[in-house]
N, C-alpha and C positions, 0 to 999 in steps of 0.2 A: 404264838409268836409273841418277840418284847412289842412293847407300845411302841409307837412312833408321833411325832410333832408334826401335824401337819404335813403328810408326804403329799408326794406327787400322783394322784389316782391312777390318771392315765396308764404312768409307769409300773405302779403296784399290780393293776388290775393283770397288766399284760405278763408280768413276771408270773404271776400266779396262776394264770390260764394253761402255761407249759413247764409249770411243777406238777408232779405227782408223790407228794409228802403226805405220810398220815402219822400220827399221834397214837400212841398206845396206853400213855401210862393211865395208871388208875391215880383218882382223886386224894389231894394231900390231906394230911387230919388239921384242920384250922377250928380256931374258936368261932364259936357262935352262939350269941344267948338264947338259951336253950325254953322252950316252950312246953310245958306238961302237957301229958293228954288229960289230966285232970281240970286243968285249968281252961283247955279247948272244953270238955265235954260240961264243964260250968255253963262256959259262955253258952254253948249251941241248947243248954237245957235253959238257959235263962231267954232266950228268945224264943224259945220253943213256951213257955209259961207266958209271954208277951203274947205269942199267939200271932201278930201280924195282921194279914189279912185273909189268913188260912180258913177257909170254911164258908166265907162271905156267897152268899148266892142273890142271883138275879134271873129273875123268869119276867118279860118283856116284850109286848107285843112290837115290831117296829113300826111308826107310824105309816099310815097310808098315805102313800104318794111319796113317799121318803124315799130318794135315789140307792142305787147300790153302793153298798161301803163292804170293808173289808170287816169282816166279823171281829177280829183283836182288834181293831181300832174303835167298833161300834161299842165293844162292850167296855174299852176305857172310858170312853166317853161317859157313856152311862154309871161308870164306879168310880172315874177317873177322883171325884170329889173327895173319894175314900183315901185317894193316895196309891191307887192300884196299879201298879205299871204293866206295862206294853210286855213285858217278856214274863210276867206272873201269868198274865190271860194266854199268852204261849203257852206256858209248859202247861195251864189247865187242859188249852185245846188236847197238847198231845198226849195229856193222859185222858183222855175221854170223859172228860168232865164238862162239855159244852155240847149241847143238841139243838138242832134249828128244825123246828116242826117235829121235835121228836124223835128226831134222829141224830146219830153223831157226828160230829163233823169230820170224823174218818183223820182225825190228826192234820188237818188241812188247816194251818194257819192261815192260809192268803182265800178263805172262802167267803165268799161273798153274800149278804143278807140282803133286802129290799122291804120295801112296804107290805105290811102284812105278815111276815116271817114271825115267828114266836122262836125267842130266843130264850135258854136257858143256860144256866151256866155255875159252877162252883168251883171258886177259886182254891187253887191247891194250894197244898201247905207248902214252906219252904223244909227241905226235907236235908239235913247235916250230911256230910260224906267224909269218912276218916280217912285219911292217906296215912300209907304206914311208910316209914322209911325203907328202902330196898337197896341190897349193894350192887349196884349197877353200876359199870364201868362209864367214864365220861370222859371228853377229850376237854379238859382244861387249858383257853389259851392265855387266861390272864388271871388271876387272886392277888387280893388284898387283904384287909381286914373288916373293908367296908363292901367292894364289888366283887364280882367273877364273872367272867368271860368264858361261856361255852359253845363252841363246836358241836349243836344240836346234828344227830346223823337223820337220815331219812327215814320217814317210818315210825318214828317217837313222838308220840304226843306228849303236849306239854306239860298238859293239867290232868289231873284225875276226873272221871265223869262215871255216872251210872252206867254198869255194865263195863268200864273201863278204868277202872280203880287202882291198875298197878302196872308198871313197869314204864310208869311216865317220867318225864323230866322232873317234877316235882319229887316224886317217888325217892328218886335217884339224890336231889339235893338235899330232901330230909336227913339220908343218913350221912351226906359229906358234911354236915353245919351238925350231925350228930344231934337231932331232933329225931325222937322215935316214932309220933306220932302227933298228929295236928288234926281240928275237925275243921272242915270246910262247907259252903253251902253249895249245894248237890248244881253240876254245869249242866248244862241243855242238851238232850240228846245229840245235837247235832254234831257235836264235838269241837275240834278246833277250824274243822274244815271252813262253817261257813259261819261265823258267830251271829248270836242274835241281840247282841246286847244294842254297838252303837258302831259307826266307822272310825271310833278315836283310837288314838294308838295306845293309852293307857289300857293297862289289864292284872288288876287286882285280885287274882283268882276269884272272879266273876262278881266281886261287890258290886261293879259298873251297872251289872244289870240290876240292881235293886235299888230303891229310892233310900234315903236315908233312914227315913220312919220304918223300914221293912227290916230294916238291920238294926242291931243293940249296936254299942259301941264295944262292948266287949267282944261281939262277935266281928267286928271289924276289922278290931285289934288283931284278934288273933287272925284273920285272913292275910294281913299283911304280910306276915312270916310265909313262907324264906322267900320273900321279895320279887315275885315274878312281875316283872314290869313292860314288858310286851309281850307277843306271843308268835312263833312261826307255824304256820299249817303243818300237818302231820306229814307230808311228804317232801315237803322243802327242806333244806339241809342248810346248815351254817351258822352265823355268828348271833347271840343272844346274851343282852346282862341282865344279869341276878344283883339283886340290893341286900346284903347282907344286915343291912340295920335300920329303920323307921325313919332317921333324916337321908341316908342317901336313896332310900326307898320314894320318900319325898322330893328329893333335889331331882332324880332322874325322871319320874312321871312329870316333872314341870317340863324340861326338856325336850321330852314329846311330846307333852301338851303345845309347847310352842315351836314344834318340827325343826329344833336347832340339833336333833338327834342325826348322823351322819349317816344314811344305810345306802349300800349298792348293792344291787343284786346282780345276777347273770344268769341267763338264759339261752335253753336252745329251741327255736320256735319252728313252727312248721310254714314255710316259706319266708318271706322276708318282709318287713314293714315298708311303704312306703309313702313318705321321702325316709331318709336311713336315719335322721335324728327327730325327735319333737318332742312337743308336751300333750299331752291328752288330759283336757278336762272335760270327765264324763262322770255324772255320777253315779254313786253305786246305790243300788236299789236288790231286793229279794226277785228271785227270778218266779214269775206268778206260773210258768209252766214246771216248774224244779226246786222244790224249795230248801233242795241243799247247798245250791249255787246261787252266787249273785249274778246282776246283768247289769251292764253300764248303760246307763243313757243320756243322750245326749242332750243339752239343757237342764235347768232345775225344775220344768215344771211337774216333775211327779211327786206325789206326796209325800212318800216314804224314801226318796231318798237322798242320800247323804254327798257331801260334796268329796269330790275325791280327786288327786291330782295325780300325775307320775310323769317323769319324764323318762326318755329310752334313747339310745343311743346304739346303731349297728357297729359289731365290732368285727363280724367276719362273714362271710357269706361261704354257704359250701354246696356244692353239686348244682353249680349255675344257677342257685337259688332255690335251690328245695329244700333249703333250711338255712339258720342262720344265727349267730352268738348276740344277745341281745344284752346289753346292758341296761339296766331300769335304776332310778331313783326315784325313791318315794318321798313328793311334798305332803302326801296325808295317809291315813289309812293303813290296814293290816297287808300282807301277803297275800292274802286271796283278791286284791284290786288289781296286783299286777296281772292274777289268773284271766279277771274279766277285762281289765283294758286291753290284754292280748285279741284275746277274743274278739272286742271291739273292733281293734284293728284287721281284723281277715285273718291273725297270724297266733293261734294256741299255742300255747307250749305243747313241746313235744311229750308225750306221755300221759298230758291230761286230761285225760276221756272225758270227766266231768264238762270242761268245757271246750270240747271238743279235738281236742289234739290227739286223736284216737291213731293207732296204727296205719288202720288201713288210709286216713288221711293221710299220714308222712309218708309214706310207701309210694302214694299215687302221686304227691311231688318229686318225690325223688328218684326212680325210676326211669321216670320219661327223659331226665336230664343226667343220665351216667349211660355207661357203657353197659350193657348185659352181662357181662363178665363180672359187672360188680353187684349183681341183683340180689344174689342168693347170700354176699356177705351182709348185703343193707337190710336184706329178711331177716337174718338171723340177729345183724345187731338190735333191729326198733322191736323184735319179739322178747329182749329180755329188759325192755324198757318199762319197770312197773311204778312209775311215778314221773309228777309233773318236773321234767327238767328245770329246776329252779333251785337258785342256791345265793344262802346272803355273806356275799365274798366279803364285804369290808361294813365297818363300825364305829364311828366315832363320835364320843360324847367328852362331854368335862366332869372331869373325876368330882364325885358330889364332896371332898372333905378336902382335896387341896385344891380343885380350880385349874387344874393341867390336864389340856387337851389331851385324850389318849385316843389312839388308832388304832384299829386292828384289822390283819387279813387273813385269809384264810381259804385256801387253793379249794378247787371243788371235790369233794369225794372221786373215790373208784369207778363207780356207775356212771359218772356223769364225764368225769375223765375220760373213760373208756370210749363212751362213744364221740367225744369231742377228737380225741384221735383217730376213729377210724373214720369221722368226717373229713377231717382233713387229708388223711391217706388217699380216699376217694378221689379228694376234689384235687390235691396235688398231682395224682397218678393219670388221670381221667382226659380225653378230649373235651370235657366239659369247662374245663379250667377259664374262668376268665380273669386275667391277669395273676396276681397270687393270692386271689382270695381275701385278700386283706382290704377293710372300708376304714381309710384315714379319715 
């Protein structure tokens, strides 16, 4: 779609939600500075020679009388003087290199230790990961010599990771920018679903997971290209901006840090939030009972929680309150923040099995509010939902070179549009309708 200067978001969003268009064009050949595989390999080799903190060992007893604490935090406190980061310790735990009283902690980064426990740890090496260019079709919304705006499909991972090095957005962009291959540091095994680094918006191919001392300037330089500035969860569709040069990357990263990037998401929820609009200020931390997801926590007393704030507004109500179309605007964080905040409100996203938006929950809310003649259609509809119903619909930022304010919009993809259409049909033709179903 074309860029627009400060359009009326509500009007644009309303139009988007009632359109079902798809782009199918392939990537255009454009110029981008080439990063040779030899240079990247050389940088990785230099980092390997530097050694970082890989191989550092710790074997120490927790002092008697010391209270319980997370094992990753306890190890960092003991090795922190040497610059070992928490993410490196967590990677070591997942690699089976950490044991308590002679027994591995079974990859549980949230494992707690207490006075008298004997902790042994070997800090894992930073493993280079080479990403190859792949000819993958992408939906290009906007492109010039400096930036690229992509409509990411659901189920596409943004970054390569161990065991998932192919088919990512980075692989596709490498092909688009005519970069054959480059070397980056291996991502956490948790992937895009739940980053281990921080709740920052900036995402430079995992440089943010490591301290400056751990990454040489040569490796850091290589990691910047092809310029992924932020991420979307694997299951989330929608708009994402990519920088094509270092200046653009630095400028966009600064806008994300200052929270001046305009981001609007739409979602389908299980139930309807009350009130119909509001601001959620609930810090985000890792769920101690499920390490692949985050949890929203009221207040800021939690030691490892990150500040997080979201604004939401109900756009439509379906099936007498069984579901709702909700607009989200992020003040901080990534898309997992929306998922955690939705669960915090008691209205998890439809299809978000990780955060409680299960098929059974959706049907338990929809069926009692609709005539029985629609129950089969609803069951069939919900059974086909295979990802969180979340879409990045609007993205606005200041062009890193021209300074012009650009804003892009993108309608929901076919899978989400199909669910929307069916919910509207059931709502408009059933006795459960309340007014016209639109929240004004």
